[in-house]
C-alpha positions as CSV (number, residue, x, y, z in Angstrom):
1,X,-12.5,-14.9,-9.5
2,X,-10.9,-14.6,-12.9
3,X,-12.1,-11.8,-15.1
4,X,-12.5,-12.1,-18.9
5,X,-10.1,-9.9,-21.0
6,X,-11.4,-11.2,-24.2
7,X,-13.1,-7.8,-25.1
8,X,-9.9,-5.8,-24.4
9,X,-7.8,-8.4,-26.3
10,X,-10.1,-8.3,-29.3
11,X,-10.0,-4.5,-29.4
12,X,-6.3,-4.7,-29.1
13,X,-6.2,-7.1,-32.2
14,X,-8.2,-4.6,-34.1
15,X,-6.3,-1.5,-33.2
16,X,-3.1,-3.5,-34.0
17,X,-4.6,-4.3,-37.5
18,X,-5.7,-0.6,-37.9
19,X,-2.3,0.8,-36.9
20,X,-0.4,-1.6,-39.2
21,X,-2.3,-1.8,-42.5
22,X,-0.9,-4.0,-45.2
23,X,1.9,-5.3,-42.8
24,X,2.4,-9.0,-42.5
25,X,0.9,-9.7,-39.0
26,X,1.0,-13.4,-37.9
27,X,-0.9,-14.6,-34.9
28,X,2.6,-15.0,-33.3
29,X,3.4,-11.2,-33.8
30,X,-0.1,-10.1,-32.4
31,X,0.2,-12.5,-29.5
32,X,3.6,-11.0,-28.6
33,X,1.8,-7.5,-28.3
34,X,-0.9,-9.0,-26.2
35,X,1.5,-11.2,-24.2
36,X,-0.5,-14.3,-24.9
37,X,-0.3,-17.4,-27.1
38,X,-0.9,-17.5,-30.9
39,X,-3.8,-20.0,-30.6
40,X,-5.8,-17.6,-28.4
41,X,-5.1,-14.8,-31.1
42,X,-6.4,-17.2,-33.8
43,X,-9.5,-17.8,-31.8
44,X,-10.2,-14.1,-31.5
45,X,-9.4,-13.4,-35.1
46,X,-11.8,-16.3,-36.1
47,X,-14.6,-14.6,-34.1
48,X,-13.8,-11.2,-35.4
49,X,-13.9,-12.6,-39.0
50,X,-17.2,-14.3,-38.5
51,X,-18.7,-11.2,-37.2
52,X,-17.5,-9.4,-40.4
53,X,-15.1,-7.2,-38.6
54,X,-11.9,-8.5,-40.2
55,X,-10.9,-10.0,-43.5
56,X,-8.3,-12.8,-43.4
57,X,-7.2,-15.4,-45.8
58,X,-6.1,-18.7,-44.2
59,X,-2.3,-19.1,-44.7
60,X,-1.6,-15.4,-45.5
61,X,-0.5,-13.2,-42.6
62,X,-2.1,-10.1,-43.8
63,X,-5.3,-9.7,-41.7
64,X,-7.1,-6.3,-42.3
65,X,-10.2,-4.5,-41.0
66,X,-13.4,-5.3,-43.0
67,X,-14.7,-1.9,-42.2
68,X,-13.4,1.6,-41.3
69,X,-12.4,2.1,-37.7
70,X,-15.3,4.7,-37.3
71,X,-17.7,2.1,-38.4
72,X,-16.8,-0.6,-35.9
73,X,-18.4,0.0,-32.3
74,X,-17.2,-1.4,-29.0
75,X,-20.6,-3.2,-28.9
76,X,-19.8,-4.7,-32.4
77,X,-16.7,-6.2,-30.9
78,X,-18.4,-7.3,-27.7
79,X,-21.0,-9.1,-29.6
80,X,-18.5,-10.8,-31.9
81,X,-16.5,-12.1,-28.9
82,X,-19.2,-12.6,-26.3
83,X,-22.4,-13.0,-28.3
84,X,-25.5,-12.2,-26.4
85,X,-23.9,-12.9,-23.1
86,X,-24.8,-10.2,-20.5
87,X,-22.2,-8.1,-18.9
88,X,-23.3,-8.7,-15.4
89,X,-24.0,-12.4,-14.2
90,X,-26.3,-13.5,-11.5
91,X,-25.7,-16.3,-9.0
92,X,-28.0,-19.1,-10.2
93,X,-27.0,-21.4,-7.3
94,X,-28.7,-19.7,-4.5
95,X,-30.8,-21.8,-2.0
96,X,-34.3,-22.3,-3.5
97,X,-35.7,-22.8,0.0
98,X,-34.5,-19.3,1.1
99,X,-36.9,-16.5,0.4
100,X,-33.9,-14.0,0.1
101,X,-32.0,-16.6,-2.2
102,X,-34.9,-16.7,-4.6
103,X,-36.2,-13.2,-4.6
104,X,-33.0,-11.3,-4.4
105,X,-32.2,-12.7,-7.8
106,X,-35.5,-11.5,-9.2
107,X,-34.9,-8.1,-7.8
108,X,-31.3,-7.9,-9.2
109,X,-32.4,-9.1,-12.6
110,X,-34.4,-5.9,-13.1
111,X,-31.4,-3.6,-12.2
112,X,-28.9,-5.8,-14.2
113,X,-31.2,-5.3,-17.2
114,X,-31.0,-1.5,-16.8
115,X,-27.3,-1.6,-16.4
116,X,-27.1,-3.9,-19.6
117,X,-29.1,-1.5,-21.6
118,X,-27.1,1.6,-20.6
119,X,-23.9,-0.2,-21.2
120,X,-24.9,-1.3,-24.7
121,X,-26.1,2.2,-25.5
122,X,-22.7,3.6,-24.6
123,X,-20.8,0.8,-26.1
124,X,-22.8,1.5,-29.4
125,X,-21.4,5.1,-29.3
126,X,-17.6,4.3,-28.8
127,X,-16.0,3.4,-32.1
128,X,-12.7,1.7,-32.7
129,X,-11.6,5.1,-34.2
130,X,-12.4,6.7,-30.8
131,X,-10.2,4.1,-29.1
132,X,-7.3,4.7,-31.6
133,X,-7.6,8.4,-31.1
134,X,-7.5,7.9,-27.2
135,X,-4.5,5.6,-27.6
136,X,-2.6,8.2,-29.7
137,X,-3.4,10.9,-27.0
138,X,-2.2,8.6,-24.1
139,X,0.8,7.7,-26.2
140,X,1.6,11.4,-26.8
141,X,1.2,11.0,-30.5
142,X,-0.5,13.7,-32.6
143,X,-3.9,13.0,-34.0
144,X,-4.0,14.3,-37.6
145,X,-7.2,13.6,-39.5
146,X,-5.4,13.9,-42.8
147,X,-3.0,11.0,-42.0
148,X,-4.0,7.5,-42.4
149,X,-4.3,5.2,-39.3
């Protein structure tokens, strides 16, 4: 099974923009950092722009954050990239003639809804600034509130 990395890649893009304000950042340059192709980065950038998280001008390689990093939550990024798609997914192809196949999905749905609610609550509390601060900590960089990102 392949897992989606779209959320982590979108956060990567936003952090890259925050850490390089005013720098010419083409989709090629950002794609090198993510180790992906520029078309994929342009897809992510489009979704982030539509969600009001970035400002971009077509043909000008100077994308920027539309809001401050402490005003962008992980949930904002998730919604920009995945929409209302749930975090956990049920198997909808179970045998309808099997009592377990039908009812186990109904039982799981209740718990998946609880997990979704808890995850969204936590994601709402994590900001891009929190992620950048943790990045700096992991990279051994100092976190100085006086210095700009």
